[in-house]
Structures are given as structure tokens and as C-alpha cells.
C-alpha positions, -999 to +999 in steps of 0.1 A: -110+399-122-080+423-118-075+451-143-063+438-176-030+452-189-027+427-218-047+400-235-029+369-246-046+350-274-035+313-272-040+279-288-028+251-265-012+231-293+012+259-305+047+253-291+058+289-298+027+302-280+036+280-250+071+293-248+059+329-250+034+323-223+062+312-199+078+346-206+046+365-200+039+346-168+074+356-156+066+393-163+033+388-146+050+376-114+075+404-114+054+433-124+019+424-113+008+424-149-029+418-154-033+391-181-066+380-197-060+346-214-082+345-245-087+321-275-074+319-310-078+287-330-051+274-354-078+250-369-099+280-378-070+300-391-062+271-415-097+264-429-090+277-464-087+250-491-050+240-495-039+254-461-022+221-452-008+214-486+029+204-484+027+201-446+032+170-425+002+147-424-008+152-388-011+190-389-049+191-392-054+166-364-030+185-341-049+217-348-082+200-342-069+189-308-062+225-300-098+234-309-111+207-286-090+221-257-103+256-265-139+244-263-132+230-229-116+263-219-146+283-233-170+261-213-149+265-181-148+303-185-185+304-191-193+284-160-165+294-136-151+328-147-123+343-167-099+341-139-097+303-142-085+303-178-049+311-171-044+281-148-063+259-172-042+269-202-011+262-181-023+227-172-032+221-208+002+233-221+020+212-196+000+181-207+010+187-243+045+202-240+059+188-207+049+152-215+070+122-226+084+131-260+077+109-291+105+085-299+110+097-335+128+131-338+105+142-366+079+170-369+051+147-379+058+124-349+055+155-327+022+165-344+009+129-340+016+132-303-001+166-301-032+153-319-040+131-289-022+149-261-037+156-227-062+137-206-088+164-203-104+150-172-070+148-155-062+184-166-095+196-151-087+177-119-054+195-116-070+230-116-100+221-095-126+222-122-154+197-128-146+167-150-179+171-168-164+201-186-143+176-207-174+168-227-172+202-243-143+190-264-167+175-289-194+202-286-192+225-316-216+249-299-186+266-284-170+273-318-190+305-322-173+319-291-139+307-302-143+320-338-155+354-325-123+357-304-101+345-332-116+371-355-112+398-329-075+390-325-070+391-363-089+424-365-066+440-339-034+428-357-046+433-393-047+396-401-023+371-418-008+361-384-007+331-361-002+325-324+004+340-299-012+375-302-006+401-275-030+430-271-020+459-249-045+480-230-074+461-247-095+466-266-082+498-280-045+496-275-019+482-299-017+445-307+006+422-326+016+386-334+044+374-312+070+377-300+079+343-313+105+328-289+125+296-292+131+297-254+118+319-227+144+344-214+159+339-179+138+356-151+163+385-148+159+393-186+121+388-189+111+423-179+138+439-201+124+420-231+089+430-221+099+467-220+114+464-254+083+448-269+061+473-252+081+502-266+077+488-301+040+482-296+033+518-286+053+532-316+024+541-339+044+538-371+060+504-362+046+475-383+069+445-384+102+430-373+107+395-385+130+366-392+117+341-417+138+313-401+134+305-365+146+278-341+122+252-330+110+259-294+127+242-265+103+221-244+106+186-230+085+172-258+103+192-286+138+186-271+149+165-301+139+192-325+148+222-304+173+246-320+167+233-356+155+258-381+118+258-390+090+279-405+063+264-382+037+290-372 
């Protein structure tokens, strides 16, 4: 695998993570950025009692679907190498976020879609990986690997964060949650944003820059909600 400039910790069912990954891939194309695509599970981040209190009903199932996809990604990485994970995440993200949107323009309808999204065998076909890897979705033996990477991501940022997480010059460089984007910037602006983010990352005294309100990310599946204000992590 090429030298790693940044590690991108992802969960396939996070729409913000998906939009940010578009931006990172744009920078990757333009600057030859070496990206290692790694795992962080929203299901594991929300294991504490009461984590889903007051949230739409399908949140736990949507996060569980993310864990299933990460298990498949972990099995694929183990058998076929780290360099296959980026393409697999892209195919998974497209299956979730570039699919036919739910009829109802409601967050819980979106989460219900996410909870069952993606034909795993078809996704594996798209990236030239064996269909047999789809069976890993229900194999909790992979959870130890996913939990270790989730904990590693949190250790680098200091905890109390979500997805995505960027880690520069891993494992010893700076890392942080985000940036959270409602829409990926145009190609011509992608590197400029990257340079701004990188500058903040390498400022040793910088801790946080945040808006509590954000606009819901713009993907084909979320089009009916895109632009509306949300606190979704």
C-alpha cells in the first residue's frame, strides 16, 4: 500500500461521513494523497444505556446495518488487503446514499431505508471481491477488530466525537472529528479547504471550531431533507 498521509475512519451509514469522503477523494485525486480507510462504528459509539432516548425509532437498526457493513469490510481487508477497503466503502456508500430515496420526507423514513440498505453480494461484485464475504455481516467475531479501531480513533481525538475522523500522519500526528460537510465543495475548492483544515490540525493549541446547527447532507437519498437544520451526528 502507498504511504499513508491520512487515515479516514468511517461508518457507511453516516451521511455526513459519506459527504466528507467525497471531498477527501477529490483531494486524493488532485494531490496524490495516501488515504487508509479505517473503521469506526456508530453502533458501538451508542452502546450506553439511553443513547437512543428521544431519537427516531430506527436509529439503532440503522447503526446496526453500519456495523454489518463494517464486518464485511473487515473480512475483506483481512483476506484481500487494506488497499481494497476504499473502493469497498465507496460501493457501500453508493448503495446507501445514491439509492432510490424513501417516499416520506422524514428522518425516521430515511433511517428505516438505511437499516436495510445495500445488497452486500451485489456490492462485493462491483468491486471484484468474493460474494462469500457477505456472510461476515452476521459474524460478531469481527467486532473485536472494529471495536479496537473505534477505540483507537477516539483515543486520538480525545473522545466524545462521531464520524468521520481524520488522522494526519498516523499514528502520531494530529486527529479530529470532521469536518462535517453538508455538501462536498467543488473540485476547484477542495484542496483549498483541505489546506485550511490541515493548518488547523497542525496548530498544537487548536481544539475546536463548531456549529451546533448544521444542514442535513445533500445526497440523492437525503434530497428531501437536504438543507434542513439538524443535530444528527
